[in-house]
C-alpha positions as CSV (number, residue, x, y, z in Angstrom):
1,M,0.0,0.2,0.0
2,T,1.0,3.6,-0.6
3,H,1.0,6.6,1.7
4,V,0.6,10.2,2.1
5,L,2.2,12.5,4.6
6,V,0.2,15.6,5.5
7,I,1.6,18.4,6.9
8,N,0.2,21.8,8.5
9,S,3.4,23.7,9.8
10,G,2.5,26.0,12.2
11,S,4.8,28.6,14.3
12,S,4.8,26.6,17.6
13,S,3.3,23.6,16.3
14,I,3.1,20.8,13.6
15,K,0.2,18.7,13.0
16,F,0.8,15.5,10.6
17,Q,-1.1,12.3,9.4
18,V,-0.4,9.8,7.2
19,L,-3.1,8.8,4.7
20,D,-4.3,6.3,2.0
21,P,-5.7,9.0,-0.6
22,D,-7.5,6.6,-2.1
23,A,-9.9,5.7,1.0
24,G,-13.3,6.8,1.9
25,A,-13.7,10.1,3.3
26,E,-14.8,7.9,7.1
27,A,-11.6,6.2,7.0
28,A,-9.7,6.8,9.8
29,P,-6.3,7.8,9.2
30,L,-3.4,5.1,9.9
31,V,-1.8,8.2,11.9
32,V,-2.7,11.4,13.2
33,G,-0.1,13.4,15.4
34,I,0.9,16.9,16.6
35,V,4.1,18.5,17.5
36,E,3.4,20.6,20.2
37,R,5.1,23.7,21.8
38,I,8.2,24.2,19.5
39,G,11.3,26.4,21.3
40,E,9.4,26.0,24.8
41,E,11.0,24.8,27.9
42,T,8.6,21.5,27.8
43,G,7.1,20.5,24.9
44,A,5.2,16.9,23.3
45,V,4.8,14.5,20.2
46,R,1.5,13.0,20.6
47,A,0.3,10.4,17.9
48,T,-2.4,8.1,17.6
49,I,-0.8,5.2,15.5
50,N,-3.5,2.8,13.7
51,G,-5.9,3.4,16.8
52,Q,-2.9,3.5,19.8
53,D,-2.3,6.3,21.6
54,A,1.7,7.1,21.9
55,E,3.7,10.5,23.3
56,V,6.7,11.9,24.4
57,E,8.1,14.5,26.2
58,G,10.6,17.2,26.3
59,R,12.0,19.9,25.1
60,I,11.8,20.6,21.2
61,E,14.2,22.8,20.1
62,D,13.0,23.9,16.1
63,H,10.9,22.4,13.5
64,A,13.5,19.9,12.8
65,D,14.1,18.6,16.3
66,G,10.1,18.1,16.3
67,L,9.6,16.4,13.0
68,R,12.8,13.9,14.1
69,R,11.1,13.0,17.1
70,A,7.9,12.5,15.3
71,F,9.5,10.0,13.4
72,D,11.2,8.8,16.1
73,L,7.6,8.1,17.8
74,L,6.0,6.2,14.9
75,A,9.6,4.0,14.1
76,D,9.4,3.1,17.9
77,N,5.9,1.9,17.6
78,D,6.5,-0.2,14.5
79,A,5.2,2.5,12.4
80,S,8.0,4.2,10.6
81,L,7.6,5.9,7.5
82,E,9.3,3.2,5.7
83,K,7.1,0.8,6.2
84,L,3.9,2.8,6.2
85,G,5.2,2.6,2.0
86,V,4.9,7.4,2.4
87,V,5.8,7.8,-1.3
88,A,4.6,11.7,-0.9
89,V,4.1,14.7,1.3
90,G,1.3,17.1,1.1
91,H,2.4,21.0,2.6
92,R,-1.1,23.0,3.8
93,L,0.1,25.8,2.4
94,V,-2.1,29.1,3.3
95,H,-1.3,31.7,1.0
96,G,-0.4,31.4,-2.7
97,G,-0.9,34.9,-3.9
98,Q,-1.6,35.0,-7.5
99,D,1.3,32.6,-8.4
100,F,-0.4,29.8,-7.0
101,S,-4.0,28.1,-8.9
102,E,-3.3,24.6,-8.6
103,P,-1.2,22.1,-6.4
104,V,2.1,22.3,-7.1
105,I,5.0,19.9,-6.8
106,I,8.1,22.2,-4.3
107,T,11.0,22.9,-5.9
108,D,13.6,25.9,-5.0
109,E,11.6,28.3,-6.9
110,V,8.0,27.4,-5.9
111,L,9.9,28.3,-2.2
112,D,11.2,31.4,-3.4
113,A,7.3,32.6,-4.5
114,A,6.2,31.6,-1.3
115,R,8.5,33.7,0.5
116,D,7.4,36.0,-2.2
117,N,3.8,36.4,-0.7
118,I,5.0,36.4,3.1
119,P,3.4,39.9,3.5
120,L,0.4,39.1,2.5
121,A,0.7,36.1,5.2
122,P,3.2,37.2,7.6
123,L,1.6,34.7,10.2
124,H,1.5,31.3,8.4
125,N,3.6,31.2,5.3
126,P,6.7,31.7,7.2
127,A,5.8,28.3,9.5
128,N,4.3,26.8,6.4
129,I,7.8,27.0,4.8
130,K,9.7,25.7,7.5
131,G,7.8,22.7,7.3
132,V,8.5,22.6,4.0
133,E,12.6,23.3,4.2
134,V,12.2,20.5,7.4
135,L,10.8,17.8,4.9
136,R,12.8,18.6,1.8
137,E,15.9,17.6,4.3
138,A,14.6,15.4,6.0
139,L,12.8,13.1,3.0
140,P,15.0,13.9,0.2
141,D,14.0,11.1,-2.1
142,V,10.0,11.6,-1.5
143,P,8.1,14.0,-3.6
144,Q,7.0,17.3,-1.7
145,V,3.2,18.9,-2.9
146,G,2.5,22.2,-1.8
147,V,-1.7,22.8,-1.8
148,F,-2.5,26.3,-1.0
149,D,-5.4,27.4,0.7
150,T,-6.0,30.1,-1.8
151,A,-5.8,27.8,-5.2
152,F,-10.0,26.9,-5.2
153,F,-10.7,30.8,-5.3
154,H,-7.8,31.8,-8.1
155,E,-10.0,31.9,-10.8
156,L,-12.7,34.6,-9.4
157,P,-14.6,36.5,-11.5
158,A,-12.9,39.7,-12.0
159,A,-15.9,41.5,-10.4
160,A,-16.0,39.3,-7.2
161,R,-11.8,39.5,-6.8
162,T,-11.6,42.8,-7.3
163,Y,-11.2,46.0,-4.8
164,A,-12.5,49.3,-5.6
165,I,-9.5,51.1,-4.3
166,D,-6.7,52.6,-6.9
167,R,-6.0,50.0,-9.8
168,D,-2.1,51.2,-9.6
169,V,-1.9,50.6,-5.9
170,A,-3.4,47.2,-6.1
171,E,-1.3,45.9,-8.6
172,E,1.6,46.5,-7.1
173,H,1.1,45.7,-3.8
174,S,-0.8,42.6,-5.4
175,I,-4.4,43.3,-3.3
176,R,-7.6,41.1,-4.5
177,R,-9.6,39.0,-2.9
178,Y,-7.8,35.5,-2.7
179,G,-9.8,33.9,-0.5
180,F,-9.4,30.7,2.1
181,H,-10.2,27.1,3.5
182,G,-10.7,26.8,-0.9
183,T,-9.6,23.2,-0.1
184,S,-12.3,22.7,2.4
185,H,-14.8,24.0,0.2
186,E,-13.2,22.3,-2.8
187,F,-13.5,18.7,-1.3
188,V,-17.0,19.6,0.5
189,A,-18.6,20.5,-2.8
190,G,-17.8,17.1,-4.3
191,R,-18.6,15.5,-1.3
192,V,-22.1,17.0,-1.5
193,A,-22.6,16.3,-5.3
194,D,-21.5,12.6,-4.4
195,H,-23.6,12.5,-1.8
196,L,-26.5,13.4,-3.7
197,G,-25.9,11.1,-6.9
198,K,-25.4,14.1,-9.4
199,R,-22.5,15.7,-11.0
200,V,-21.2,18.7,-8.8
201,E,-21.1,20.7,-12.6
202,D,-25.0,20.9,-12.6
203,L,-25.4,22.4,-9.1
204,N,-25.4,25.5,-7.8
205,Q,-24.0,25.5,-4.1
206,I,-23.9,27.6,-0.7
207,I,-20.9,26.2,1.8
208,F,-20.2,27.7,5.1
209,H,-17.6,26.1,6.5
210,L,-17.3,27.5,10.3
211,G,-15.0,26.6,12.9
212,N,-13.1,29.2,14.9
213,G,-12.4,30.4,11.6
214,A,-15.2,31.0,9.4
215,S,-15.9,31.8,5.6
216,A,-18.8,31.2,2.8
217,S,-18.6,30.7,-0.7
218,A,-20.7,30.4,-3.5
219,I,-20.1,27.8,-5.9
220,K,-21.4,27.4,-9.2
221,G,-20.9,24.6,-11.4
222,G,-18.1,23.2,-9.6
223,R,-16.5,26.8,-9.7
224,P,-16.7,29.2,-7.2
225,V,-17.7,33.0,-7.9
226,D,-17.7,34.4,-4.3
227,T,-16.5,33.7,-1.0
228,T,-16.5,35.9,2.3
229,M,-12.3,35.7,3.4
230,G,-10.5,38.0,1.1
231,L,-7.1,39.2,1.5
232,T,-6.4,38.3,4.4
233,P,-8.4,35.6,6.3
234,L,-9.8,38.3,8.3
235,E,-12.6,39.7,6.4
236,G,-16.4,37.9,6.2
237,L,-18.2,36.5,8.7
238,V,-18.1,37.1,12.6
239,M,-15.2,34.2,13.9
240,G,-14.2,32.9,17.0
241,T,-11.5,35.7,17.7
242,R,-11.8,37.8,14.7
243,S,-14.3,40.3,13.6
244,G,-14.8,39.8,10.2
245,S,-15.7,42.1,7.9
246,L,-15.4,45.8,9.3
247,D,-16.2,49.6,7.9
248,P,-12.5,50.5,7.5
249,G,-12.9,53.7,9.3
250,I,-12.6,51.9,12.3
251,V,-9.1,51.2,11.7
252,F,-8.5,55.0,11.4
253,H,-10.9,55.8,14.0
254,L,-9.0,53.3,16.7
255,A,-5.2,54.3,15.4
256,R,-6.3,58.5,15.8
257,N,-8.4,58.6,19.1
258,A,-7.1,55.2,20.7
259,D,-4.0,55.3,20.6
260,L,-3.6,52.2,19.3
261,S,-0.9,51.2,16.4
262,I,-1.1,48.6,13.2
263,D,0.3,46.1,15.5
264,D,-2.0,46.6,18.4
265,I,-5.2,46.7,16.0
266,D,-3.4,43.6,13.9
267,Q,-3.9,42.3,17.7
268,L,-7.1,43.3,18.7
269,L,-9.1,42.5,15.8
270,N,-7.1,39.3,14.7
271,K,-6.8,37.7,18.1
272,K,-9.4,39.7,20.7
273,S,-12.5,40.1,18.7
274,G,-15.2,38.1,17.1
275,L,-17.2,35.5,19.8
276,K,-14.4,36.5,22.4
277,G,-14.2,40.1,22.2
278,L,-18.4,40.3,22.3
279,A,-18.5,37.5,25.2
280,G,-15.5,36.4,26.4
281,A,-16.1,33.0,24.6
282,N,-15.4,31.6,21.3
283,D,-15.8,28.0,22.1
284,F,-20.4,27.8,21.2
285,R,-20.6,24.6,24.3
286,Q,-19.2,27.6,26.9
287,L,-20.9,30.5,24.8
288,G,-24.6,28.2,24.8
289,E,-23.8,27.6,28.8
290,L,-23.2,31.3,29.0
291,I,-26.7,31.9,27.1
292,D,-28.6,29.5,29.7
293,K,-27.8,31.4,32.2
294,G,-28.8,34.8,31.2
295,D,-25.7,36.1,29.6
296,E,-26.6,38.9,27.5
297,N,-23.6,39.4,25.9
298,A,-23.4,35.9,25.0
299,K,-26.7,36.3,22.7
300,L,-26.0,39.3,21.4
301,A,-22.6,37.9,20.8
302,F,-24.9,34.3,19.0
303,D,-27.1,37.1,16.9
304,V,-24.6,39.2,15.7
305,Y,-22.8,35.3,14.2
306,I,-26.6,34.2,12.6
307,H,-27.0,38.2,11.5
308,Q,-23.5,37.7,9.1
309,L,-24.2,34.2,8.4
310,R,-28.3,35.3,7.2
311,R,-26.7,38.4,5.1
312,T,-24.3,36.4,3.4
313,L,-27.0,33.6,2.5
314,G,-29.3,36.4,1.4
315,S,-26.7,37.9,-1.2
316,Y,-25.2,34.7,-2.2
317,L,-28.6,33.5,-3.0
318,V,-28.7,36.2,-5.6
319,V,-25.2,36.0,-6.9
320,L,-26.3,32.0,-7.7
321,G,-29.2,32.9,-9.3
322,G,-30.8,30.5,-6.6
323,A,-29.5,27.6,-4.8
324,D,-29.7,24.1,-5.0
325,T,-27.9,22.9,-2.0
326,I,-27.0,24.9,1.3
327,T,-24.0,23.0,3.3
328,F,-22.5,23.3,6.8
329,T,-19.1,22.1,7.8
330,A,-16.1,22.1,10.0
331,G,-16.2,22.0,14.2
332,V,-19.2,24.6,14.3
333,G,-21.4,24.0,11.2
334,E,-21.5,20.2,12.0
335,N,-21.1,20.4,15.5
336,V,-24.0,23.0,16.4
337,A,-27.4,21.9,15.4
338,A,-28.5,25.5,16.7
339,V,-26.4,27.9,14.8
340,R,-28.3,25.7,11.6
341,E,-31.7,26.3,13.0
342,A,-31.7,29.9,13.8
343,A,-29.4,30.9,10.4
344,L,-32.4,29.0,8.1
345,D,-35.2,30.0,10.4
346,G,-38.5,31.9,8.5
347,L,-36.7,30.9,5.0
348,E,-39.6,29.1,4.0
349,G,-40.5,32.0,1.4
350,F,-37.0,31.0,-0.4
351,G,-37.7,27.4,-0.5
352,I,-35.9,26.3,2.6
353,V,-37.3,24.8,5.2
354,L,-35.7,22.8,7.9
355,D,-36.3,19.4,9.5
356,K,-35.9,20.2,12.2
357,E,-35.4,16.7,14.3
358,K,-33.1,15.6,11.2
359,N,-31.4,19.2,12.0
360,K,-31.0,18.3,15.5
361,N,-29.5,14.3,15.0
362,A,-27.7,15.0,12.2
363,K,-24.6,12.7,11.8
364,G,-23.2,13.5,8.6
365,P,-23.1,13.6,5.5
366,A,-27.2,14.1,5.6
367,V,-29.7,15.7,4.7
368,I,-31.3,17.7,6.9
369,S,-33.9,19.5,5.3
370,A,-37.6,18.9,4.7
371,E,-39.0,16.7,2.0
372,D,-41.0,19.7,0.8
373,S,-37.5,21.7,0.6
374,K,-36.4,23.0,-3.0
375,V,-33.7,24.0,-1.7
376,T,-31.2,20.6,0.0
377,V,-29.6,21.4,3.2
378,L,-26.8,19.1,3.9
379,V,-24.4,18.8,6.6
380,V,-21.2,17.5,5.4
381,P,-17.9,16.9,7.1
382,T,-15.2,19.0,5.6
383,N,-11.5,16.7,5.6
384,E,-8.8,18.8,4.2
385,E,-6.1,16.6,5.1
386,L,-7.2,13.9,2.8
387,A,-8.0,16.1,0.2
388,I,-4.5,17.3,0.9
389,A,-3.7,13.9,0.2
390,R,-5.4,13.0,-2.5
391,H,-3.9,16.3,-4.5
392,A,0.0,14.5,-3.4
393,A,-0.4,11.6,-4.6
394,R,-2.0,12.6,-8.1
395,F,1.0,15.8,-8.7
396,S,3.6,13.3,-7.3
397,A,2.6,11.0,-9.9
398,Q,2.7,13.1,-12.1
399,Q,6.4,14.3,-11.5
């Protein structure tokens, strides 16, 4: 058997999985693991290997040290990369800028382009690149494939990807709507079509990827025509700690009147806003508990969150000229029935009728709309790692 190692490298952690790219979406990975607290006094490598948990603790100097320890942990549990038959490595790369519209075999030139795009994703691209550099050195004979979060949205229609600012400034600084979570949106769109026994080319789809980060997409005939995230993952829906879309004048107001620096505002809008900023909690379980206790701030946070979902849904129905399907995915989308119910409440006039019992008990992939609903509503689990593994297997085979 042949398998793919999937790497998601962050600034202080590395998530990894070993998967069969030909397996179904419900199949469990052979290995799921994480390297935690890189560079701190005490770090850890934790993994589930063929259903068995294993871990090792100790200081992890850097990403290279972390991956070495991870590979040693696998080998010590009779699951070395060689024994697992790893034939390719798939890397999640957040921002491909205007350079990448599909996965690519990672070469020196690709890495140089990724470095050039660091200003577009200063928090993500450096860590992603570090992971690639380490894996290329650790496994020099194994093809490395980069899969970009932005790739699926690369060919958005010009009207959807263009911001109304001075075009020379926009061109010089690569300012456009890029969109993110593209790997998830593309994967879920295909899963929806498969579940309904239809071709993705024959469907108008609205997909809500709702996790701590949240985005929506309008997909016509398998191709995206709009999405909520923009130049960065900050734009769009209300998220766990991110504000989502704001009047740009708020930034000027804070800089001029609150004596906040650009870095202060960046931290405020990315880390201290969204549900956390409104209610002090960005976990929906905790938010629900606060609401049940009568916390007005928590109730307002929930209402603001839902309001943005409904505004986006309405606009995408118009963009698409009507939808065949509405799908909820990712941690919140898959698991919080109250969000799905509130987002679709009272939309019978638009042909959207939720079956509340199906919604309450949904275990995706599942249809949760009523029999008489003209629009099919679904819950479909996303699996970005499997999507990356499939891309990596396909592109490495072409090398």
